[in-house]
C-alpha positions in Angstrom: -11.5 6.8 4.9 -13.3 3.7 5.0 -13.8 1.6 2.1 -17.3 2.7 1.1 -16.2 6.3 0.7 -13.1 5.5 -1.1 -15.3 3.8 -3.5 -17.9 6.8 -3.8 -14.9 9.1 -4.1 -13.2 7.2 -6.7 -16.2 6.7 -8.7 -17.0 10.3 -8.4 -13.4 11.3 -10.0 -13.6 8.6 -12.4 -16.9 8.8 -14.0 -17.8 5.4 -13.6 -20.6 3.6 -11.4 -19.9 2.5 -8.0 -20.4 -1.1 -8.9 -17.8 -0.8 -11.4 -15.5 1.1 -9.3 -16.2 -1.7 -7.0 -15.4 -4.4 -9.2 -12.3 -2.9 -10.8 -10.8 -2.4 -6.9 -11.5 -5.8 -6.1 -9.6 -6.9 -9.5 -6.8 -4.7 -8.2 -6.7 -5.7 -5.0 -6.4 -9.6 -6.3 -4.0 -9.0 -8.7 -2.0 -7.6 -5.8 -2.6 -10.5 -3.7 -1.8 -13.2 -6.4 1.6 -11.2 -6.8 2.5 -10.9 -3.2 2.1 -14.7 -3.1 4.6 -15.1 -6.1 6.8 -13.1 -4.0 6.9 -10.3 -6.2 6.6 -6.2 -5.5 4.1 -4.3 -6.7 5.5 -0.7 -8.1 2.9 1.7 -8.1 3.9 5.0 -10.5 4.4 8.2 -8.3 3.2 6.2 -5.1 5.5 3.7 -3.5 6.5 -0.1 -3.6 4.7 -2.9 -2.2 6.7 -5.8 -1.3 6.9 -8.9 0.7 9.7 -9.2 3.2 11.1 -12.1 5.2 11.4 -11.5 9.1 13.9 -13.8 10.5 13.4 -16.1 13.6 14.3 -14.3 16.6 14.1 -14.8 20.3 11.1 -12.9 22.4 11.5 -12.9 26.2 8.0 -12.5 28.1 8.1 -9.6 30.4 5.8 -10.9 33.2 7.5 -14.6 33.4 11.1 -13.9 32.0 10.3 -16.9 29.7 12.3 -17.1 26.6 10.5 -18.3 23.4 11.7 -19.1 20.2 9.4 -16.9 17.3 9.6 -18.7 13.8 10.4 -16.6 10.6 7.6 -15.3 9.0 6.5 -12.9 5.9 5.0 -9.4 6.3 3.7 -6.9 3.6 5.4 -3.5 3.5 5.2 -0.3 2.0 8.0 2.0 0.7 6.6 5.3 -0.4 8.5 7.0 -3.0 10.6 9.9 -2.0 7.9 12.8 -3.3 5.7 11.6 -0.6 8.2 11.0 2.4 9.4 14.2 1.8 5.8 15.9 1.2 4.8 14.6 4.7 7.8 15.5 6.1 6.9 19.1 5.6 3.4 18.7 6.7 1.7 18.4 3.6 3.4 21.6 2.0 5.4 21.3 -1.2 
């Protein structure tokens, strides 16, 4: 599902116009982005947790040359679904 399809589906379910729905989704994404920049997690009830994690620096080896390089630490965004979704996906969508 791409962004346009998502907005249309959400608009149909909520009864708002597509432009209002697009504006609400953009506001949600902007608010989440601001929270991530403050190094805080976003918990969505009955869905999961979006959080920023720090990957430590590591040594990488180029397989073709054998040259070892140091990869600097970086921040990555991760998602942890809640237990209900994990179980549902494990069972192939069956309850």
